[in-house]
C-alpha positions, 0 to 999 in steps of 0.5 A, a space after each residue: 500500500 502506498 502512503 501519502 505523507 501529507 495526508 497521513 500528516 494531516 490525519 495525525 494533526 487532526 488526531 492530536 488536536 482532539 486532545 486539546 478539545 478534551 482538555 478544554 472541555 474538562 477545564 470548562 467543567 472544572 471552572 463551573 465548579 459543579 460541586 464547589 471545591 470538592 474533587 469530582 469525576 468527569 465522565 464522557 461517554 457516547 450516546 446515540 441521538 434519537 430521531 427527534 433530537 436529530 430533527 431538532 438539531 436539523 431545524 436549528 441548523 436550517 436557521 443558520 444554513 438554509 442549505 443544511 441537509 438532514 444526512 449531515 446531522 450527527 447520529 451520536 453525541 459525547 455527553 460530559 457528566 460531572 459526578 461524585 461517584 466513579 461509574 462502571 468502566 465501559 467502551 467508548 468512554 473517558 473518565 477524569 478526576 478533577 480537583 477544583 482550585 488546582 490545575 490538576 485533572 487526572 486521567 482515569 481511563 480513555 477507552 475508545 470503541 472496540 473497533 478502534 482499539 488496534 490503532 492505539 497499539 505500540 508502533 502505530 501512527 496513532 499510538 497512545 500510551 494512555 489509551 492503550 493502557 486503558 484498553 489493556 486494563 479494561 480487557 484484563 482487570 476491569 474491576 481495578 478500573 472501577 475501584 474507589 480511589 483513595 481520595 473518594 468521598 464516602 457515601 454519607 459525605 456524597 449525600 451531604 454534598 448533594 443535600 447542600 447543593 439542593 438547599 442552595 438551588 432551592 434557596 436561589 430559586 425562591 429568592 430570585 423570582 
């Protein structure tokens, strides 16, 4: 097979630039401080869009671009969820742990869809040590990926944080109307 070096370089540039979007998205979530100053997880996972959601996106896009076509509307979306508890490891997901007030965001796992696993192996153009270690852990020791972290809160502490957030939200709702 003959490889076009410029095309390969463009694909590599696109692939590596995606990590900057991930970092920016994580930092935006941390800056919102969804749980105040408490460390939390950021869980990103793929979700298929229903026909009604795709139609809604299409009608919005038609306002911006009358030449938009329904076929161009994405069928999946990456959901970014801040949470206090660690989710189950799954394909096509990423998990980070964020520490508000610092610039620390720790990667717990980055597991692509199974069909893409081979492209992250050592020696491939898109080799990625973090992704490959996540895949390996997912295949061989999924329980370890899902274990509580040493700095995770107890269930009681998590419940107290949620109760406090709920009280604040209720107070803001009753005092802003």
